N, C-alpha and C positions, 0 to 999 in steps of 0.2 A: 328368712334364712337361720338355720341352728346355730347354737353359740359354738361349736367347734368343727374342725375338719372331720372327725370321726363319726360326729353324730350325723354331718351331714352326708358323709359318705355312704354309712349304714341305712339311713333313709332313702337314698336312692337305689341300692341295693334290694331294700323291701319292697319298693314302690314298683321297680321293674322285672323283679323275679327272673322270669325264664329268658328274657332277653341276653343277647350275648353280652358280655362285659370285657372279657380279655381273651386275646387270642396272641399264644406266646410259643412259637414253635408248632409243635404238635398238639399243645394244651390248649382247650376251650372251655372257659368258665363262663356260666352264666352270672347274672347279677347275684342271684340267691348263693350260687357257690362261692362267689366272691365275698360275699357277707359272711358267710359261714366260717370261711378261711380267715378272714380278719379276727373274727369273735375268737377261734382257737388260737390265732396267735396272739391277743390281748390275755388270753387264758393262761398260755405257755409264760407271758411276759410277768404276769403277776405270780405264777407258782416260782420262778426264777428269782423273785425278791425284788422286782421294780415297783416301785413307787413312785405317787405323783410329784413331777418336779424332778425327777431323775433324767439324768442324759442317756439315749441309745445312739449309737453311731450304726449307719448303713455304709460300707465300701463295697460296692458291686456294680456290675454292668446294668443296664436296663432289663428288667425283667417282671413277669407278673408277681414273682416273689419278692421282689424290691418293693413293691406296692403294697403287698399283704404285710411284711415287715414293719414298713413305715406307719400304716394304719393301725396294726397292732400296737405297735409299742405308744401312739398317740393316744389309742383308746384306753391303754392302761394308764394313762396320764402322764406319760414322759414327753421329753422333748427330743424330736428328730435332729441328728446331727449327721448330714449327707456328708461323705467325703469323695472327692474326685479320683476317680477310678484310674487317672493317669499318675498320681502321686505315688513317689516312692517311700520307703520307711521313715526318713528322717523328715519328710514333709507333712505325712499322716499320723506319726507318733506325738508331735507335739498337740495337734486337735484333740486327739484323745485325752491328753492330761491335762489342757487347759480346760476342758469341758467336765471333766472328772467323769467320762463316760464308764458306765457300770456294765455295758454289754454291747459287743460288736456283732453286727451280722456282715458277713463277708462269703465270698467264694474262693475256691481253689481250682488253678487250672486254666483260668481265662487268660489268653494271651502269655500261657506260661509264666504267668505272675505267681509269686508266692508271698501272699500278704502276711502269713505266719512268720515266715522266716524273715522278710525285711522289717516288721516289727521288733523282733528279736534281736536283729542286726543292728536297730537304730542306736541302742544303748539309752534310751527315754524310758524313764521308770514309769510304769502304770500300775500305781498301787489300787486305784480304784475300779479298773477292770476285772470284773468278777468272772465273766462266760463271754467266750467267742463261740457264735453260732453260724456253722458252714450253711449257707442258701443252697449252695450247689459244688459239687467237686467230690474229692476224695476228703477225708474229716481225719485231719492229724490228731498226734496225741494232745490230749488236754483241752480240746476243742468237742462242742456238740453239733451233731448231725441234724437238720432242720426238722427232720421226721422225728427224732428221739426228743427233740427240744418241745415240739409241738404236743407228742404223745404225754410228755411229763405235765403238761397243764389240763389234761383231760377231767381231774378231779374239783376243777376252779368250775363253779356253777356258773350258767349265764347270768343270774343275779348279779353276782359279782363284777362282772363285765360290765353290764349295764349301770351298775352303781358308779363305777369308775368313770364311765362317759359321761353320766349325768352330773360328775363332780366338776367338769371342766368349764370354766368360764371363758368369753370371748376375749378377756384379758390375759389369760395364759398363754405362756410361750409354745408356740407351735413348732417352732423349729429354730436353729442356730447355724446359718450357713457361712461358710468361711470366704473372705475376700482377702485382698492385699493392698496394703499402701505402699507409697513410695519408701517407706522405711524399709521395706522388705519384711515386715512383722505380720502374718496373717493378722486379720481382725475377725471376730465374731459376729455377724449381725444377727440381731434377736428379732424375732417378727412375733406376733400375737396370733391365735387362731381370728379372730374376729376381724382384724384388719385384712388378714390373707384371703378370708372368704369375701370379702365385699370388693377387693380390690379385683379378683380374678373371675367374680361373676362379672363384674363391669368387662374385663377381659373377654369373657365368654360373647358378650353383647358386641364387642368391638369385632371380633371374629368372626362372628355370626354362626358360633357354634351350636349346633342343633341335636336334639335327641334322634338316636339314630345314626349319627354321624359314625364315620369309622375313620380313625385318627391314628396314623402311622407315627409315632414317637421318634425319631432319629436324634432330636437333643437328649443329652444325658440327663437322667434323673438327679443327679447330684447338682444339677444347674435349675436355677428358678425356672428357664424356657422349658425345660423337660418335666420339671416336678409339678410347678404350680401352674404354668400356661400349658402344662402335657396332661399328665394321667389325674391330677386333681380337677382341672377343667373339665375334663370326661365326665367325672363323677358329680360335677356342678350341673350338668346338662344330659346326662345318661346316653353319652358317645361309648363306643368301643374303644379299648385301648389296643394299640399294636405295638409293643415294643421292640425295636430295634437296637440290640447289644452293640453292633460293630457296623458302621456304614460300608456296605458293599453296593455299588450301582447297579449291578446285574440283579443281585437279590432283592434289592428294593423296588426296582421295576416289575420283578417278579410277582411280589407281594402285593404292589398297589394293583396291578392287573388281578391277581388271583382273588385278593380280598376287597376288590371294589372299594378303595380308599379314597374318601372324599376331603380329608384334612390332611395337609402335609406341611406345616411349618419347617423353616430350617435356616441356616446360615447361607449367605449369597452363594458360597462356594458349593453348597449341596445342589442347587439349581443349576449352575454353570457345569457341574459334572455330569448331571443327568442331559441338559442339551447338547454337549459335547459327545457324549456316548455314541458310537456308531450306529449301535442296533436300536437306538430310542423309538423309532418309527416302528420296528415291529412288536411294541407292545401296545395293549388297549388301556390308555391311560385316561378314558373319556369320563372316568368316574370323578376324577380330582375337581373339585371345586373351590377350596379356600388354600391360598399360599401365604404365611406371614414370616417375614425376614428382617431383618436389620443389622447395621453396618455404619460406620461413620460416613464412609465413601462406598456407595453402589453404581457402578458404570450403568449410565442411563439405557445403553443398548443391551444391558443383562434384563431389565424391566421390560423393555419393548420387546426381547425375544420371549420371556415368559409367557407374555401375554398372546403373543402371536402363534408361538409354537406349542404351547401346553393348554391345555384345556381350564384352567381355573379360572372362575368367573369372578373371583375375588383376591387381588394381590395387594397385600398390605405390608407396610413397614413400620417400625416404631424406635423408640429409645426408653430403655430399661437400665436399671442397676439393683443389685443385690439388697442394698439400703431403702430403696424406694418402689421397687416393683416395676411395672410398668407405668412410663410417666405420659408418653405421647404415642399417638398413633395416626397414620394416614386414615383418609377416608376412601369408601369404595369406589367414589367417582373421580378420584384423584388423577391426575395424568402422569405418565411414565416420568416425566421430570420431574414433577413434585414428590413422587413416590423414591426416586433415585437420590435425589439431593436433598430431601428434608426429612426429618422422622415424624413429621405430622404435627399436629395439635394436642393440648393436654387432654389427657383422660378424665371421664366424669369425676367429680369431686377432687380434682389434682389440679393446683395451682403451678404453673412453671414461668418462670421469667428470668431474663439475663440481669445479672447485677453487675454494675459499672463498679470501677474501683474504690467508689466512695460508698457504695452499698445502694445507691438508688438505682430503679429500674432503669436499664440503657435504652435509648431510644431505637426503632426499626433499623435494622441494619447494623448496627452497632456490636461489636464483640464485646464480650463480656462473660462472667462465670456463670453457668445454668445452674439454677437453685430451684428447687422443689418444696412445695408444701401441701400438707394434707394428711387424712387418716393412713395414707400409704407407706408414710417415713415411720423407720426401724423405730424400735423401743429404745435402741442403743446398741454400742458395743460392748460385748462381754467384759465385764471386770474391767473397762477402759473408761472411766468418766470424763478423763481429761479429753481423749480422742472424740469421745460422744459431744461434749462441749465445743470442741473444736469445730465440728461437723454441722451440729445443729445449732443454729443461733437462738437468740432469746425470743424473736418472734417466730419461731418454729420454723424457719427455712432451714432445709438440707442443703449444704453445699456441696455439690457434685466433684469438683476439681475439673470439670469440664468445660472446655471454651466453646461458645455458640453464638449464634445470632438469632434474632426474630423477625420474621418480615412483618408486612400490613397485616397480613391475613392472621397471624399468631403461629404461623409455622414455623418449627423450631429448625435450624441447621447446625450441625455438629462441624466445627472448624478446627478443633485442637485438643489436646489433653494437656492440662496443665500438670499431671502428675507423669507425664512422659510413656504412658501406658502404650501399649500395642495390642492389636488384634490378631492372634494368628488362628485363621479359619474359625473364628467366632468366640476364640478363648482369648481372655485378658491376659496378657502377660507383663508385668511390672520390671522395668529394668534392676531397680535395688533389689528385689528379690532373687534375682538371678544372679546379679553380681555378690551378693553375699554367699550364694551356692559356690560359685566360681572361686573365691577367695580360699575356699579349702583346699585347692589344688595347691600341693606343694611348690610348685614351680611357678605360680602366680604372684606377683608382690601387689599389683594394681589392675584393676580392670573396670571399663565403661561400657555399657550395653546401650544400643539404640536399635528400634525398629526401621526396618527396611521394605521396600515394596517388593511382593514376590507375586507373580503373576497367578499361581494357583491357590496359596493361603492367604493371601491380601497383603499381609506382612510377616516377617520371619526377624529373629533376633539377629544382629552383628555385634560381635565381641571385640572389643580392643584391650590388648594384654599388654602389661609391663611385665617382664619375667624377673624373678628372683636372680641375684647373683649366684648364688647356690644351685641354679639349675644348670649354669655352663651351656646354656642353649643359647643361639641367636636366633634372628627372624628366619635366615636361610634353612637352619636345619630343624626349626620347630614344625612339629608333626600335627597340623591341624586336625586330620581325620581321629588321630589317637586322643585329642584334646575332646574332640566331639563326642567319642564313644565314653569317654570318661564322664562326661556331662550326662550322657542319656543313662548312664547307671545310677545317677544321683537327682534327678529332676523330671518331670512331666516332659513328654516330649514335645509338647508346644512350646516349651520355655528353652528349650537346646537352642545355642545359637546354631544358625546354620552356615555363619561367615565367619570367619576370625584373622584378624589382623595383629601382628605383633608390633609394638611401637617403642618408643624410648622414654616416651613420657605422656601422660595423659593430661592435656589442656585444663588448666582451672583457671577461673577468675580469680579476682581479689578478695573475695569472701571464701574461697576453697571450693565452689561450685563446679562441676565439669561443663566445658563448653561444648555442650552436644552436636551445634551447628559447625564447630570447628572439625569437629570429628568425621561429619558428615561430608565437608570439604576434602579432608584429606582422604576419605575413602573415593570421593569422586576424582580425586587426582591419581589415583593408584592404577 
């Protein structure tokens, strides 16, 4: 194993040469072409003044150029900062500010989103951001188009790129990926090259990813599942990367058939949508070999249907998080009930246990906090030693904040979320973060958000609002659709509450904490 992600990726490109590496729309690149593009991107980063240790952000949908930009900046010695494509300006700008990102790679025109305009409207100062590079789309004033950006690096010799790559150690930061806690403040999770390579090399073994596989990557590249268990895994094994920028079931089925896709991970809702598609039987899906999914609650019937109605030889599930990568996974011979109701057993060289209230290991079947330990655990939270110390104890155990049980086989089951997080179509949604955004509404005095069951998305947000006296609006005249539209302008779609209730007061306990079970009971009565 090489010391760094770009070293490993370039070695793969050199080794596989004329084999197909990326299929992105009409673009088809060999591994040799991918390696050449990465080297040119790294040279451009160097020409632009990117130094080892700098941070460079990528805010764009899945594409071949996303991979090139990420590997190029890492090859120049910089740290990758992926940004959620669903974020609005007030969500993305603070990440750029906190990481002191010197360069941003983004796109214009995707879903009619204007990232440059959103950043400008956010009112967040970005003094460190020297350059904005447009990977695809129109190039606004003050930004650089990708081709011009790459051309500017032509005077940087290959030896300079090779020297940068050679300087990167396994302990250097590879990326800072942002997550959110119940405080509503996003945390930057710092991971190093060496631990990332080790963990996801093991993931490749778990998933049985092979050289020559054709991997359709629906999971977004800004997420660990699409980045590390996605295109990086492909470069660790020599599989072909087929990025999907936006899920459309008909288009995906056509690509599976036309490109002979063999590996197709995704959230449970992806497989449910495929199974329910009326024309699924008209497509030749016989090439599909591996499915990987994961969620706290997966219907057993869904796993049974995947096995019975789709050609996968291997249907796997697991449990992971940004701070510790993939922690557990099911086995290839596990039955549908085990796959659906558990998250499998600990991955290689990863310790997972259930901590009782006194910190000791809980006996089988007893509920406690899921804690994990090993080389997979993050280096810490960016510029937040207190949060790091609170999350990782003196014995090296990372406290996930999730509740679970362990059976006699040491299979993990997720039973709850200490942090009140809920999952919307595979995306983690945190009530406190949504509440903080909603409180910016002039007519809202108080808000509490809970997750409620949704047949299609698994869960969605439900908001309870106490209106300000100044709003002079009561529950009967409150326009919920207008409020939801307001939310859509200010936060990622998966965070937007789908259901809204106006109440006279938010139920609080003696310590001032929201009694969310009372809110659930209130909703049930309405």
